[in-house]
LUMLUMTI-229894 format. One record per atom (N, C-alpha, C): atom name; residue number from 1; residue in one letter; x, y, z. Coordinates in steps of 0.001 Angstrom, whole numbers, plus 500000, padded with zeros to 6 digits. Each point is the difference from the previous one (the first is absolute). Example, Ala and Ser with C-alpha at 12.3 -4.5 7.8 and 13.67 -1.06 7.14 Angstrom:
REM LUMLUMTI-229894
atome/num/residu/xx/yy/zz
N/1/a/513190/494310/507800
CA/1/a/499110/501190/500000
C/1/a/500900/501200/500000
N/2/s/499650/501050/499280
CA/2/s/500820/501190/500060
C/2/s/499230/501090/500730
This chain:
REM LUMLUMTI-229894
atome/num/residu/xx/yy/zz
N/1/m/075300/091041/394589
CA/1/m/498711/499911/500696
C/1/m/498964/499579/498585
N/2/k/500470/499597/499247
CA/2/k/499258/498853/498887
C/2/k/499735/499057/499978
N/3/t/501326/499134/500573
CA/3/t/500507/498627/500157
C/3/t/499622/499659/501236
N/4/y/499740/500866/500859
CA/4/y/499345/499993/501410
C/4/y/498150/499183/499777
N/5/r/499691/501566/499362
CA/5/r/498804/499744/499624
C/5/r/499564/499383/498968
N/6/q/500822/499239/498951
CA/6/q/499560/499221/499334
C/6/q/500198/498170/500760
N/7/s/500885/499679/501178
CA/7/s/500039/499349/500346
C/7/s/498916/500006/501773
N/8/a/499469/501111/500227
CA/8/a/498842/499922/500318
C/8/a/498646/499629/499373
N/9/i/500063/500362/498796
CA/9/i/498688/499771/499154
C/9/i/500355/498137/499494
N/10/l/500839/499450/499549
CA/10/l/500102/498918/500044
C/10/l/499800/498731/501386
N/11/d/500360/500651/501002
CA/11/d/499397/499797/501601
C/11/d/498512/499872/500003
N/12/l/499276/501407/499355
CA/12/l/498934/499728/500376
C/12/l/498946/499030/499311
N/13/v/500461/499796/498598
CA/13/v/499066/499439/499251
C/13/v/500403/498368/500075
N/14/s/500929/499382/500380
CA/14/s/500527/499090/500223
C/14/s/499348/499004/501275
N/15/r/499441/501210/501132
CA/15/r/499679/499591/501170
C/15/r/498277/500358/499871
N/16/q/499349/501247/499186
CA/16/q/499121/500166/500126
C/16/q/499175/500053/498874
N/17/v/498560/500169/499532
CA/17/v/499632/499826/498714
C/17/v/499778/501602/499954
N/18/v/500183/500310/499006
CA/18/v/500474/502056/499446
C/18/v/499231/500032/498879
N/19/r/498840/500394/499737
CA/19/r/499335/499908/498698
C/19/r/500105/501135/499357
N/20/s/500631/500874/500524
CA/20/s/500159/501798/499495
C/20/s/500802/500674/500193
N/21/q/500137/500899/499304
CA/21/q/501356/500900/500371
C/21/q/499883/500707/501292
N/22/n/498407/500152/500254
CA/22/n/499767/500982/501221
C/22/n/500064/499551/501321
N/23/t/499568/498208/499568
CA/23/t/500241/499500/501229
C/23/t/501409/500107/500432
N/24/l/500887/500208/499124
CA/24/l/501628/499218/499755
C/24/l/500453/501592/500614
N/25/r/499428/500775/499763
CA/25/r/500741/501775/500456
C/25/r/499711/499651/501497
N/26/r/498446/500166/500386
CA/26/r/499595/499866/501417
C/26/r/501297/499061/500853
N/27/q/499631/498551/499393
CA/27/q/500746/499421/501245
C/27/q/501771/500192/500250
N/28/l/500339/500692/498776
CA/28/l/501705/500811/499646
C/28/l/499522/500623/501325
N/29/a/498906/500949/499853
CA/29/a/500272/501102/500945
C/29/a/500073/499575/501281
N/30/a/498906/498912/500326
CA/30/a/499984/499557/500979
C/30/a/501733/499376/501171
N/31/r/500914/499840/498674
CA/31/r/501129/499452/500206
C/31/r/500959/501937/500081
N/32/g/499393/500855/500106
CA/32/g/500983/500926/499807
C/32/g/500541/500131/498714
N/33/i/499453/499638/499110
CA/33/i/500590/500473/498088
C/33/i/499210/500763/499713
N/34/t/499903/501473/499267
CA/34/t/499127/500869/499743
C/34/t/500361/499399/498364
N/35/a/499332/499667/499181
CA/35/a/499889/499527/498138
C/35/a/499293/500807/499420
N/36/t/500196/501061/498978
CA/36/t/499065/499784/499189
C/36/t/498977/499439/499070
N/37/q/498677/499801/499588
CA/37/q/499603/499005/499097
C/37/q/500860/500025/498518
N/38/a/500872/500697/499495
CA/38/a/500571/500210/499088
C/38/a/501482/498769/500121
N/39/t/500547/500304/501436
CA/39/t/501320/499316/500090
C/39/t/499665/498395/500472
N/40/i/498551/500169/500729
CA/40/i/499805/498537/499885
C/40/i/499799/499032/498831
N/41/s/499181/500438/498914
CA/41/s/499525/499680/498974
C/41/s/501893/499443/499182
N/42/r/500854/501271/500310
CA/42/r/501261/499304/499599
C/42/r/500868/499126/500550
N/43/d/499630/500125/501550
CA/43/d/500706/498824/500337
C/43/d/499471/498534/499688
N/44/i/498698/499932/500089
CA/44/i/498942/498636/499323
C/44/i/500736/499825/498826
N/45/k/500402/500949/498881
CA/45/k/500404/499340/498874
C/45/k/501552/499940/499706
N/46/e/500659/500651/501039
CA/46/e/500956/499755/500133
C/46/e/500358/498004/500934
N/47/l/499474/500082/501117
CA/47/l/500324/498865/499991
C/47/l/498845/498531/500060
N/48/g/499456/500731/498603
CA/48/g/499620/499111/498856
C/48/g/499037/499183/500890
N/49/l/498869/500372/500712
CA/49/l/498727/499358/500794
C/49/l/499109/499856/498920
N/50/v/499251/499275/499860
CA/50/v/498877/499989/499342
C/50/v/498717/499644/501039
N/51/k/498623/499901/499194
CA/51/k/498842/499651/501245
C/51/k/499454/498605/499815
N/52/r/499721/499270/500680
CA/52/r/499877/498187/500220
C/52/r/498488/500302/499354
N/53/a/499848/498695/498971
CA/53/a/498134/500260/499484
C/53/a/499660/500035/500701
N/54/a/499991/498766/501168
CA/54/a/498911/499542/501569
C/54/a/499623/500938/500072
N/55/d/500651/500961/500546
CA/55/d/499594/501325/501262
C/55/d/500178/501351/500003
N/56/g/500965/500188/498750
CA/56/g/500320/501253/499603
C/56/g/500935/500598/500647
N/57/a/500810/499184/501272
CA/57/a/501477/500798/500438
C/57/a/500735/500054/499188
N/58/y/500669/500664/500460
CA/58/y/501846/500225/499593
C/58/y/500803/498751/500415
N/59/q/500780/499599/499243
CA/59/q/501102/499086/500064
C/59/q/501120/500024/499130
N/60/k/500671/499626/500458
CA/60/k/501744/499347/499121
C/60/k/499419/499673/499055
N/61/a/500334/500410/498711
CA/61/a/499764/499456/498608
C/61/a/500720/498274/500429
N/62/q/499796/499042/499436
CA/62/q/500258/498753/500219
C/62/q/500431/499434/498491
N/63/i/501929/499573/500011
CA/63/i/500656/499747/498874
C/63/i/499904/498623/499778
N/64/e/499888/499329/498774
CA/64/e/499810/498359/500130
C/64/e/501918/499742/499883
N/65/t/499841/499374/500712
CA/65/t/501676/499307/500320
C/65/t/500182/499004/499245
N/66/p/500294/499340/499095
CA/66/p/499930/498588/499301
C/66/p/500819/499071/500926
N/67/s/499585/498250/499516
CA/67/s/500275/499607/500912
C/67/s/501290/499429/500059
N/68/p/500573/499330/500959
CA/68/p/501180/499028/499783
C/68/p/500731/499478/498593
N/69/t/498680/499755/499576
CA/69/t/501012/498685/498929
C/69/t/500101/501004/499030
N/70/v/498584/500955/499761
CA/70/v/500268/501270/499133
C/70/v/501167/500643/499892
N/71/t/500922/500431/501056
CA/71/t/500638/500987/500197
C/71/t/501208/499601/499466
N/72/g/500081/498297/500526
CA/72/g/501145/499295/499860
C/72/g/500388/499554/498441
N/73/d/498845/499339/499652
CA/73/d/499811/500485/498317
C/73/d/500719/500895/499595
N/74/r/499770/500954/500309
CA/74/r/500285/501782/499390
C/74/r/501361/498937/500168
N/75/v/500761/500191/501276
CA/75/v/501382/500341/499885
C/75/v/500531/498669/499148
N/76/r/499237/498770/500292
CA/76/r/500983/498817/499243
C/76/r/499927/501148/498346
N/77/r/498705/500540/499490
CA/77/r/500166/499999/498522
C/77/r/501445/501516/499980
N/78/a/500153/500902/500801
CA/78/a/501051/500852/499848
C/78/a/500965/499145/499524
N/79/v/500683/499208/501342
CA/79/v/500671/499510/500293
C/79/v/500835/499188/498388
N/80/v/499220/499659/499443
CA/80/v/499977/498780/498659
C/80/v/500340/501196/498818
N/81/a/499140/501322/500594
CA/81/a/500170/501000/498543
C/81/a/501541/500730/500088
N/82/s/500243/500198/501435
CA/82/s/501051/500986/499906
C/82/s/501130/499264/501615
N/83/l/500177/499431/500695
CA/83/l/501303/499338/500686
C/83/l/500796/499596/499158
N/84/c/501017/500448/499969
CA/84/c/501708/499763/499837
C/84/c/500682/499125/500470
N/85/r/499940/500547/501608
CA/85/r/500839/499213/500839
C/85/r/499478/500584/501167
N/86/a/500187/499594/501230
CA/86/a/500073/500080/501212
C/86/a/500815/499247/500636
N/87/d/500542/501212/501004
CA/87/d/501642/499880/500618
C/87/d/498851/500485/501760
N/88/r/501275/498962/500574
CA/88/r/499473/500458/501398
C/88/r/501117/499960/500904
N/89/v/499784/501076/501371
CA/89/v/501211/499966/500963
C/89/v/498832/500820/501223
N/90/q/500207/498500/500684
CA/90/q/499618/499732/501589
C/90/q/498227/500651/499478
N/91/q/499076/500516/500405
CA/91/q/498831/500144/500169
C/91/q/499559/500798/499016
N/92/l/501031/501241/498635
CA/92/l/499674/500577/498892
C/92/l/499941/498968/499097
N/93/l/499111/500243/499015
CA/93/l/500219/499312/498480
C/93/l/500196/501415/499169
N/94/v/500844/499701/499338
CA/94/v/500060/500968/498193
C/94/v/500025/499125/499198
N/95/l/498574/500564/499171
CA/95/l/499231/499711/498909
C/95/l/500562/500875/498628
N/96/k/500738/498904/498928
CA/96/k/500176/500825/499499
C/96/k/498702/499725/498695
N/97/t/499958/501199/499023
CA/97/t/498818/499668/498969
C/97/t/500266/500655/499194
N/98/d/499635/499973/498860
CA/98/d/499896/500342/498210
C/98/d/500245/501530/500794
N/99/p/500358/500719/498690
CA/99/p/499457/501517/499863
C/99/p/498868/500357/500700
N/100/g/499456/501130/500725
CA/100/g/498684/500591/499911
C/100/g/499128/498781/501207
N/101/q/500185/498833/500428
CA/101/q/499244/499121/500284
C/101/q/500035/499495/501574
N/102/a/500842/500773/500691
CA/102/a/500259/500364/501350
C/102/a/498436/500186/500696
N/103/q/499670/501107/499998
CA/103/q/498847/501023/500162
C/103/q/498939/499089/499949
N/104/p/499529/498792/498822
CA/104/p/498796/499345/500026
C/104/p/499793/498631/500974
N/105/l/502037/499839/500048
CA/105/l/500134/498671/500912
C/105/l/499714/500497/501367
N/106/a/500574/500742/500239
CA/106/a/499848/500689/501763
C/106/a/498752/500091/500348
N/107/f/498989/500398/498486
CA/107/f/498517/500515/501037
C/107/f/499387/498904/500245
N/108/a/500563/498527/498883
CA/108/a/498955/499169/500306
C/108/a/500678/499166/501214
N/109/l/501368/500169/500130
CA/109/l/500553/499772/501879
C/109/l/498932/500438/501028
N/110/d/500095/501239/499955
CA/110/d/499433/500635/500590
C/110/d/498256/500137/500499
N/111/q/499533/499909/498638
CA/111/q/498386/499488/499861
C/111/q/499785/498766/500884
N/112/a/500749/499181/499806
CA/112/a/500097/498908/500798
C/112/a/499411/499382/501116
N/113/a/500653/501301/500381
CA/113/a/500708/500051/502035
C/113/a/500003/498535/500813
N/114/w/500894/499258/499221
CA/114/w/500872/498713/500578
C/114/w/500282/500583/501177
N/115/p/499521/499260/501651
CA/115/p/500316/500697/501444
C/115/p/501347/500259/499843
N/116/e/501133/498735/499613
CA/116/e/501311/499926/499768
C/116/e/500922/501685/499264
N/117/v/499272/500251/499268
CA/117/v/500624/501286/499315
C/117/v/499483/501333/499994
N/118/v/501440/500340/500967
CA/118/v/499553/501180/500800
C/118/v/499180/501270/498600
N/119/g/501522/500241/499090
CA/119/g/499727/501151/499107
C/119/g/501101/499494/498836
N/120/t/499443/500728/498959
CA/120/t/500759/500419/498966
C/120/t/500787/501374/499483
N/121/v/500835/500348/499367
CA/121/v/500345/500975/499532
C/121/v/500586/499393/498437
N/122/a/499191/500787/499152
CA/122/a/500558/499968/498274
C/122/a/500260/501151/499425
N/123/g/501132/499698/499501
CA/123/g/500563/501000/498667
C/123/g/499639/499182/498745
N/124/d/500509/500272/499317
CA/124/d/500101/499710/498496
C/124/d/499758/498612/499537
N/125/d/501183/499586/500230
CA/125/d/500172/498353/499528
C/125/d/500860/499278/501698
N/126/t/499491/500569/501292
CA/126/t/500547/499311/501093
C/126/t/498411/499976/500854
N/127/i/500209/499609/500749
CA/127/i/499609/499817/501278
C/127/i/500397/499567/501227
N/128/l/499330/500596/500831
CA/128/l/500719/499488/501715
C/128/l/498812/499202/500785
N/129/v/500020/499134/500508
CA/129/v/498779/499198/500336
C/129/v/500373/500110/501625
N/130/v/499559/500237/500853
CA/130/v/500673/500248/501492
C/130/v/498883/498362/500563
N/131/m/500762/499491/500632
CA/131/m/499135/498942/500455
C/131/m/500325/500037/501735
N/132/r/499227/499304/500849
CA/132/r/499710/499607/501192
C/132/r/501441/499364/500826
N/133/t/500040/498732/499050
CA/133/t/501031/499312/500066
C/133/t/501054/499607/499475
N/134/a/500975/499111/500219
CA/134/a/500804/499758/498249
C/134/a/499549/498651/499645
N/135/q/499415/499426/500730
CA/135/q/499242/498838/499813
C/135/q/498925/499422/499453
N/136/s/499454/502186/500179
CA/136/s/498666/499513/498964
C/136/s/500591/500779/498423
N/137/a/500980/500594/500120
CA/137/a/500204/500565/498699
C/137/a/501112/498886/498979
N/138/r/500359/499005/501124
CA/138/r/500788/498883/499035
C/138/r/498250/499075/499304
N/139/i/498977/500040/501001
CA/139/i/499035/499360/499031
C/139/i/499007/500544/498892
N/140/l/500199/501728/500315
CA/140/l/499604/500468/499193
C/140/l/500926/500325/498499
N/141/e/501304/499899/500414
CA/141/e/500780/499916/498760
C/141/e/500063/498676/499504
N/142/r/499777/498867/500615
CA/142/r/499759/498591/499018
C/142/r/498564/500244/499612
N/143/r/499051/500732/500340
CA/143/r/498673/499582/499279
C/143/r/500214/501187/498416
N/144/l/499996/501198/500122
CA/144/l/500531/500548/499313
C/144/l/500986/499409/498524
N/145/g/501188/499520/500433
CA/145/g/500599/499108/498981
C/145/g/499391/499217/499629
N/146/r/499066/498819/500786
CA/146/r/499663/499411/499421
C/146/r/498759/500288/498801
N/147/w/499438/501419/500700
CA/147/w/498886/500330/498615
C/147/w/500106/500478/498934
N/148/a/501712/501096/500036
CA/148/a/500448/500722/498954
C/148/a/500741/498427/498949
N/149/q/500234/498918/500477
CA/149/q/500925/498984/499225
C/149/q/498614/499573/499158
N/150/g/499064/500063/500293
CA/150/g/498321/499358/499740
C/150/g/499944/498367/500408
């Protein structure tokens, strides 16, 4: 029920101007969802809702996303600092780093949100990078190799 209620809250605040918990409680009740003010207050906190300065309506907190240039530079710095070797197998890349450096490099790759990268799995000194195609894996392998060589 909690997940359903919180989903309804997100839907309501994304579609309507909701300025108070009481208004939110009434709108939930109109959808057949009964909740106390305390429950709604906890839901608002858990969902990370904040009030807009302009009109006082609830909204999902905006998280700043760095520009592609900033994230690309972050990946480059992480590669220069820690990448030892990159091996490709079709659309998979296995990156070897210094001990303890796989997590920061994987995090930088994930934050870059490059469309060709499906995701990463990192251990202590090894990262598995899953790419969309073998060609994109080959391109990324070359790019990372150039960066690692300086």
